[in-house]
C-alpha positions as CSV (number, residue, x, y, z in Angstrom):
1,M,0.0,0.0,0.0
2,T,1.4,3.4,-1.0
3,T,1.6,6.4,1.4
4,V,-1.2,8.2,-0.4
5,R,-3.5,5.2,-0.3
6,Y,-2.9,4.7,3.4
7,L,-3.5,8.4,4.0
8,R,-6.9,8.2,2.4
9,H,-7.6,5.0,4.4
10,Y,-6.5,6.5,7.6
11,L,-8.5,9.7,7.1
12,W,-11.6,7.7,6.3
13,R,-11.3,5.7,9.5
14,H,-10.4,8.6,11.8
15,P,-12.7,11.6,11.6
16,T,-10.5,13.5,14.1
17,A,-7.6,13.2,11.6
18,M,-9.8,14.4,8.8
19,A,-10.8,17.4,11.0
20,G,-7.2,18.2,11.6
21,V,-6.4,18.2,7.9
22,I,-9.4,20.3,7.0
23,I,-8.7,22.9,9.7
24,S,-5.0,23.1,8.7
25,V,-5.8,23.4,5.0
26,V,-8.4,26.2,5.6
27,L,-6.0,28.2,7.8
28,V,-3.2,27.9,5.2
29,L,-5.6,28.9,2.4
30,L,-6.6,32.0,4.4
31,I,-3.0,33.3,4.0
32,P,-3.5,34.2,0.3
33,L,-7.3,34.4,0.2
34,A,-8.0,36.5,3.3
35,P,-8.3,39.8,1.4
36,L,-10.9,38.2,-0.8
37,V,-13.1,36.7,1.9
38,V,-13.1,39.3,4.7
39,P,-16.4,41.3,4.8
40,F,-14.8,44.5,6.1
41,S,-11.3,46.1,6.4
42,A,-9.3,44.3,9.1
43,T,-7.4,47.5,10.2
44,A,-9.6,50.5,9.3
45,P,-11.3,51.9,12.5
46,N,-14.8,53.2,12.7
47,A,-15.4,55.1,16.0
48,A,-19.2,55.2,15.4
49,Q,-19.4,51.4,15.6
50,G,-17.3,50.6,18.6
51,L,-18.1,47.5,20.6
52,L,-21.2,46.5,18.7
53,P,-22.4,43.0,19.8
54,P,-22.6,40.1,17.3
55,S,-25.3,40.7,14.7
56,A,-26.3,39.9,11.2
57,S,-24.0,42.7,9.8
58,H,-21.1,41.9,12.1
59,W,-21.2,38.2,13.0
60,F,-18.5,38.5,15.6
61,G,-19.2,42.1,16.6
62,T,-16.7,44.9,16.6
63,D,-13.9,45.9,18.9
64,T,-13.2,49.2,20.7
65,N,-12.0,50.8,17.5
66,G,-15.1,49.8,15.5
67,T,-13.2,47.2,13.5
68,D,-15.1,44.1,12.4
69,I,-13.8,41.2,14.5
70,L,-14.6,38.5,12.0
71,S,-12.5,40.3,9.4
72,R,-9.6,40.5,11.8
73,V,-9.9,36.8,12.9
74,L,-9.9,35.7,9.2
75,Y,-7.0,38.0,8.4
76,A,-4.8,37.0,11.4
77,P,-3.5,33.7,9.8
78,R,-1.5,35.9,7.4
79,I,0.5,37.0,10.4
80,D,0.3,34.1,12.9
81,L,0.8,31.3,10.4
82,L,3.5,33.1,8.4
83,I,5.4,33.7,11.6
84,A,4.9,30.1,12.8
85,M,5.8,28.6,9.4
86,S,8.9,30.8,9.0
87,G,10.2,30.1,12.5
88,T,9.5,26.4,12.3
89,A,11.0,26.0,8.8
90,I,14.3,27.7,9.9
91,S,14.5,25.5,13.1
92,F,13.7,22.4,11.1
93,V,16.5,23.0,8.6
94,I,19.1,24.0,11.2
95,G,18.1,21.5,13.8
96,S,17.9,18.5,11.4
97,A,21.2,19.3,9.9
98,L,22.9,19.6,13.3
99,G,21.1,16.5,14.6
100,V,22.3,14.2,11.8
101,V,25.9,15.5,12.1
102,V,25.8,15.2,15.9
103,G,24.3,11.8,15.8
104,F,26.8,10.6,13.2
105,L,29.8,11.9,15.3
106,S,28.5,11.0,18.7
107,G,30.9,8.8,20.6
108,R,33.9,9.4,18.4
109,P,37.2,10.3,20.0
110,G,38.9,13.6,19.5
111,P,37.5,16.9,18.1
112,A,34.5,15.2,16.4
113,G,33.2,13.8,19.7
114,W,33.9,17.0,21.5
115,F,31.9,19.0,19.0
116,S,29.0,16.5,19.4
117,E,29.0,16.8,23.2
118,T,29.3,20.7,23.0
119,V,26.3,21.0,20.8
120,M,24.2,18.8,23.1
121,R,25.2,20.7,26.2
122,V,24.3,24.0,24.5
123,A,20.9,22.5,23.7
124,D,20.5,21.4,27.3
125,I,21.2,25.0,28.4
126,V,18.6,26.4,26.0
127,Q,15.9,23.9,27.1
128,A,16.7,24.4,30.8
129,F,15.0,27.8,30.8
130,P,11.2,28.2,30.8
131,V,10.2,28.6,27.2
132,F,8.0,31.7,27.5
133,V,10.3,33.5,29.9
134,L,13.3,32.9,27.6
135,A,11.2,34.0,24.5
136,L,10.1,37.1,26.4
137,A,13.7,38.0,27.3
138,L,15.0,37.4,23.8
139,V,12.3,39.6,22.2
140,A,13.0,42.3,24.8
141,V,16.7,42.2,23.7
142,L,16.1,42.0,20.0
143,G,13.2,44.3,19.7
144,N,9.5,44.2,19.3
145,S,8.8,43.0,15.7
146,A,7.4,40.1,13.7
147,R,10.9,39.3,12.3
148,N,12.4,39.0,15.8
149,V,9.5,36.8,16.9
150,V,10.4,34.5,13.9
151,A,14.0,34.4,15.0
152,V,13.1,33.6,18.6
153,I,10.7,30.8,17.6
154,A,13.5,29.3,15.3
155,F,16.1,29.5,18.1
156,L,13.8,27.8,20.7
157,N,12.8,25.0,18.3
158,I,16.2,24.0,17.1
159,P,16.9,21.8,20.1
160,V,13.7,19.9,19.5
161,Y,14.7,18.8,16.0
162,L,18.3,18.4,17.0
163,R,17.3,15.7,19.6
164,L,14.7,14.0,17.3
165,V,17.1,13.6,14.4
166,R,20.1,12.8,16.6
167,A,18.3,9.9,18.2
168,R,17.3,8.6,14.8
169,A,20.7,9.1,13.3
170,M,22.4,7.1,16.2
171,S,20.1,4.2,15.4
172,V,20.4,4.4,11.6
173,R,24.2,4.8,11.4
174,S,24.6,1.2,12.4
175,R,22.4,-0.2,9.6
176,T,23.8,-2.4,7.0
177,Y,23.3,0.0,4.1
178,I,25.4,2.6,5.9
179,D,28.2,0.2,6.3
180,A,27.9,-0.8,2.6
181,A,28.1,2.9,1.6
182,R,31.3,3.3,3.7
183,C,32.8,0.1,2.1
184,G,31.9,1.5,-1.3
185,G,34.2,4.4,-0.7
186,A,31.7,7.0,0.5
187,G,33.2,9.6,2.7
188,D,31.6,11.1,5.8
189,L,29.9,14.0,4.0
190,R,28.4,11.7,1.3
191,T,27.3,9.1,3.8
192,V,25.6,11.7,6.0
193,S,23.9,13.7,3.2
194,R,23.0,10.8,0.8
195,H,22.3,7.9,3.1
196,L,21.8,9.0,6.7
197,L,19.9,12.3,6.5
198,P,17.0,11.1,4.3
199,N,16.3,8.2,6.6
200,C,16.3,10.3,9.8
201,L,13.7,13.0,8.9
202,T,10.4,11.1,9.5
203,P,10.1,12.0,13.2
204,A,11.1,15.6,12.4
205,F,8.5,15.9,9.6
206,A,5.8,14.7,12.1
207,Q,6.9,17.3,14.6
208,V,6.6,20.2,12.2
209,S,2.8,20.6,12.4
210,V,2.9,20.2,16.2
211,N,5.5,23.0,16.3
212,F,3.2,25.1,14.1
213,G,0.6,25.1,16.9
214,W,3.2,25.7,19.5
215,A,4.6,28.7,17.5
216,I,1.1,30.1,17.2
217,L,0.6,29.9,21.0
218,L,4.0,31.5,21.6
219,T,3.3,34.3,19.1
220,A,-0.1,34.9,20.7
221,G,1.4,34.9,24.2
222,L,4.1,37.4,23.3
223,S,1.6,39.7,21.6
224,F,-0.8,39.4,24.6
225,V,1.9,40.8,27.0
226,G,2.9,43.5,24.4
227,A,6.2,41.8,23.3
228,G,5.1,40.5,20.0
229,V,3.2,41.9,17.0
230,V,2.4,45.6,17.3
231,P,-1.1,47.2,16.9
232,P,-3.1,47.6,14.7
233,T,-1.9,44.4,13.0
234,P,-4.6,41.7,13.1
235,E,-3.1,39.0,15.3
236,W,-5.0,36.7,17.5
237,G,-3.1,37.1,20.8
238,L,-3.1,40.9,20.4
239,M,-6.8,40.8,19.8
240,V,-7.4,38.8,23.0
241,S,-5.2,41.3,24.9
242,Q,-7.1,44.3,23.6
243,G,-10.5,42.7,24.2
244,A,-9.7,41.4,27.7
245,Q,-10.2,44.8,29.3
246,N,-13.8,44.9,28.1
247,I,-14.9,41.5,29.6
248,I,-15.5,43.1,33.0
249,T,-18.0,45.5,31.5
250,G,-19.8,42.7,29.6
251,Q,-18.3,43.0,26.2
252,W,-17.0,39.4,25.8
253,W,-16.9,39.1,22.1
254,P,-13.6,41.1,21.3
255,S,-11.5,38.5,23.1
256,L,-13.7,35.3,22.9
257,F,-13.6,34.8,19.1
258,P,-9.8,35.3,18.6
259,G,-9.3,33.1,21.6
260,L,-11.4,30.3,20.0
261,A,-9.5,30.8,16.8
262,I,-6.2,30.1,18.6
263,A,-7.7,27.0,20.2
264,V,-9.0,25.7,16.9
265,A,-5.7,26.4,15.1
266,V,-3.6,24.6,17.7
267,L,-6.0,21.7,17.8
268,G,-6.0,21.4,14.0
269,F,-2.2,21.3,13.7
270,A,-1.9,18.9,16.6
271,L,-4.3,16.5,14.9
272,L,-2.4,16.9,11.7
273,G,0.9,16.1,13.4
274,E,-0.6,12.9,14.9
275,T,-1.8,11.9,11.4
276,L,1.6,12.5,9.8
277,E,3.2,10.5,12.5
278,H,1.1,7.5,11.5
279,V,1.2,8.0,7.8
280,L,5.0,8.7,7.4
281,D,5.9,5.6,9.5
282,P,5.0,2.4,7.6
283,A,5.7,0.4,10.8
284,Q,2.5,1.9,12.3
285,W,0.3,1.1,9.3
286,R,-2.6,-1.2,10.2
């Protein structure tokens, strides 16, 4: 059975996996299509329509500036998902490359072994700090911008892919086909790039979609405390932060709907990650 056929089979038997795929696809499609589907401007204020409750004209109501909340919720994936995808992609590339090299060199005597141990100890130091506290400190040092949030997400995620790929590389490097490649005259670089790396990426690929959800949560959290995306950019965490002050006076909709959007997005990518973990590993096919 091919991977595509098993994917169809798995989605048919697991409605939650299908839901994860649908949610993820819809959110990704909103990146290019948001300007075409939003009913109102996502940034233009209208003081005369501030804090209108949900109605037929404004399904999610309006915020304190009179901006349509539905439009901002639909537009936010252009910010949140692009930040999450960029940061995760950078960390995937760097972390996977480091992981396969460290795994291949692990246990060797001399400088190669020292390099491997040094990289792992640096990863230990990074992961020893509370993630959000470290992210907050790094953004405070680098500056409050979307580009710096991407850099922070990438930096914090590198150890995740490093450990996943390293563990797989330490297992794969003892396989017969690796020994055959070495006996055939392949050097370390060719062995790692042509034979080891392609066979070590399955767990990293499955982790990517999970890290999307984590990156969305981190971006929202940083924006909520004022250390992420700056107003009036439509971003879910920033919308929750701006609407939270109105809950006590009874205007619950400015923070509820972006909060639900965060929850749905994180759930969708988590379910997608679980699906990929099963589909990309033939040993789990059943």
